[in-house]
N, C-alpha and C positions, 0 to 999 in steps of 0.2 A: 504494500500500500504506500502510496506516495506521501511525503511529508505534509503537503498541503491538505490532502484528504484526512490525514490523522488529526491535524489541527482543527479542521471543520467538524469532524466527528466529536472530538473532545469538547469543543466549544458548544456544539449542539447538546451534548449530554449535560454540560454545566448549566446551560440556559434552561434545559428541561427541568433539572433539579431545582434551580432558582424559582422557576415558574410555579412548580408544585408547592414549594415552601411559602413563597410570597402570597400565593392564593389562599393559604390558610389564615393569613392575617388581614388581607385587604380584599374584602368583598362588599359590594353594595347591593342590598336587596332592592330590586326595581320591579315591582309588580310580580309577574309570573316567572321572572328569571332572576338569577344572581349575576350581577355585573362583576367581572374580574378585570379591572383595568391593567393589572400586571400582565395578563395574557397578551394584551395588545402592545404593551411596552416591550415585552420579550419578542413578540412577532416582528416588530419594526427592527429591533436589534438584529434578529436572525436574517431578515430580508436584506439588510445592508451588509452584514459581516459574513454570513455563510451562504446566502443565496436562497432562492425559492425552494429547492428540493430538500435541503437540510432543514430549512424552516418548516416545511410541510411535515417532515418527520418529527420535529420538536413539537409542533402543534398537536399532531396525532397522539404521540406518546404522553404528552401532558394531559390531554383530554381523557385518555384511557386510564392513566394513573389516578386522576382526580375522580373519575367516575367510579373506579374500584374502591376508592377511599370514601366515597359517599359525599364528596364536596362539590360535585358537578352533576349536571343533568345531560342528557343526550344533546341538548341544544349547544353544548360546548364545541361539538365537532364541526358543524357547517361554518359557523362564524370564524373560528380560529384558523381553520385550514384554508378556507377561501381567501381570507384576509391576508395571511402571510404569503400565499402564492401570488396574489395580485401585487402586493407590496414588493416582493422579491423580483418579479418580472419587470415591474416598472422601474425599480432601482437599477436593475441590470441594463435596461434600455436607456434611461436618462441620466444615471449617475447623480441623482438628486435626492438628498435626504427628505426634503419636503414632499417630493413626488412619492417616495416610498411611504411616508406617513399618510399621505392622502390615499394611496392605494389600500392601506390597511383600513382606513375609515370607509372607503367605498366597498371594499371586499367584504368586510365584516358587517358594517352598519347597514348597507343596502342589500348586496347580493346574499351574504350569509344569513341575514335576518329573514329574507324571503325564502331561503332554502329550508328554513325551519317548518314551513307549512306542511310539507309531506310528513315530517316527524309528528306534527300536531295530529294529523289524521291517523298516522300509524299507532300513536299512543291513545287514540280515542279521546282526545281532549276537546273541549268546547272551543271552537275557533273564534267565537265572538269575544272571548276574553283576551285574545292575543292581538287585538288591533293596535296595541301600543308597542309591539315588539320592535319595529323599525326604529322609533325614537329612542327606545331603551338601549338597543344595540349601539346606536350612534353615540349616545352619551358615554357609554362605557368605553368605546373605542377612541373617542376624542380625547378622553382623559389620558389613557395609556399611550396613545400615539404622540400626544403633545409632550409628555414626559420623555419619551424616547427621542423625539426630535431635539429637545433641548440638550439632552445628554450627548447625542451624536454630534451635534453642532459644536459643543464644547470640546469633544474629543478631536474633531476635525481641525479646529483652530489650534490645537496643541500638537498637531501632526501625529496623533496616536491612532488614527483611523486609516488603515491601509488595506 
């Protein structure tokens, strides 16, 4: 395995662990979902530092671990995974931290939230209670993406982001 792949795998594992731990402390109950802004924070970091595919692995592993621990619902999967993929692809294309953060907001807040609709039906939940899902996902992802944006800009200014 190449040295760069080893670094990416290691960084992905560390961010997955950080995400699981931070999610234990920082969650915001927003109606039918729990908002985990640290998921979006970690997603933007992954998108910029390790790219979309390693970011996708991080989001999937984090969602599985949190689901097994009982701290997440199946709604964690579509938002986190679509958000990090879009953020990673947009960063790869435009090399802009702001565009990556925006990709996380669009991927999770809009696309990911709409992808929960099949889950709502599969879980036999009342769809009428989930009309607020898009705004709730957007609030959560805005918080985490903004924190990541500020940190990544600070790292970039100090030439620590390569």
